[in-house]
C-alpha positions in Angstrom: -19.2 50.2 9.8 -22.1 47.9 9.8 -23.8 50.3 7.5 -21.2 49.8 4.9 -21.2 46.1 5.3 -24.9 46.3 4.7 -24.5 48.3 1.6 -21.7 45.9 0.3 -23.9 42.8 0.8 -26.8 44.5 -1.1 -24.6 45.4 -4.1 -22.9 41.9 -4.0 -26.4 40.3 -4.0 -28.7 42.5 -6.2 -26.1 43.3 -8.9 -25.5 39.5 -9.9 -29.1 38.8 -9.6 -30.0 41.4 -12.1 -27.3 40.6 -14.2 -28.5 36.9 -14.4 -31.8 38.6 -15.4 -30.1 40.2 -18.5 -28.8 43.4 -17.4 -25.1 42.7 -18.1 -23.8 45.8 -20.1 -21.3 47.8 -18.4 -23.5 51.0 -18.2 -26.6 48.8 -16.7 -24.1 47.5 -14.0 -22.9 50.8 -13.1 -26.6 52.2 -12.8 -27.6 49.1 -10.7 -24.6 49.6 -8.3 -24.9 53.3 -8.0 -28.8 53.0 -7.3 -28.1 50.3 -4.7 -25.4 52.1 -2.8 -27.5 55.4 -2.7 -30.7 53.8 -1.6 -29.2 51.4 0.8 -26.9 54.1 2.5 -29.9 56.4 2.9 -32.1 53.7 4.2 -29.6 52.5 6.7 -28.6 56.0 7.9 -32.3 56.8 8.5 -32.6 53.6 10.3 -29.5 54.3 12.4 -30.6 58.0 13.2 -34.2 57.4 14.2 -34.1 54.8 16.9 -37.0 52.4 17.1 -38.0 52.8 13.4 -38.3 49.1 13.0 -41.0 46.7 12.2 -43.6 47.8 9.9 -42.1 51.1 9.3 -39.0 49.1 7.8 -41.3 47.3 5.1 -42.8 50.8 4.2 -39.2 52.1 3.7 -38.1 49.0 1.8 -41.1 49.5 -0.5 -39.9 53.1 -1.0 -36.6 51.8 -2.0 -38.1 49.5 -4.6 -40.1 52.4 -5.9 -37.0 54.7 -6.3 -34.8 52.0 -7.6 -37.5 51.0 -10.2 -37.7 54.7 -11.3 -34.0 54.8 -11.7 -33.8 51.6 -13.7 -36.9 52.7 -15.9 -35.3 56.1 -16.4 -31.9 54.4 -17.3 -33.2 51.4 -19.2 -36.4 52.5 -20.6 -39.5 50.5 -20.1 -38.9 46.9 -19.9 -41.5 44.1 -19.4 -41.3 43.0 -15.7 -38.9 45.5 -14.5 -40.8 46.3 -11.4 -41.2 42.6 -10.6 -37.4 42.2 -11.0 -36.6 45.2 -8.9 -38.9 43.8 -6.2 -37.5 40.4 -6.6 -33.8 41.6 -6.2 -34.8 43.6 -3.0 -36.5 40.9 -1.4 -33.6 38.5 -2.0 -31.0 40.8 -0.5 -33.2 41.8 2.3 -34.0 38.2 3.1 -30.4 37.1 2.7 -29.3 40.3 4.8 -31.4 39.0 7.6 -29.9 35.7 7.5 -26.2 36.8 7.1 -25.8 40.1 9.3 -26.1 38.2 12.6 -23.2 36.0 11.4 -20.9 39.0 10.5 
């Protein structure tokens, strides 16, 4: 159940952030939500199934998530200035807020 909560938090944090950065069209929001659901669930399933995969490995996996999401966004939205930085910022924001919020939930 915690996996779905983490996924929901990610979508609820990253989607509005990217919307504030200009990705407001219906199709853009759908791509953002789908990309986040897929990458977040895959990451958390991997962390759940491979005990002890924490610490520096998580940062590497998070970097992979940023790369995959950036690739999806670039493919869907075309080349846009600052897209990689926005993808990184959205993921850093959701990761940081997730660290703060998950112990409370």
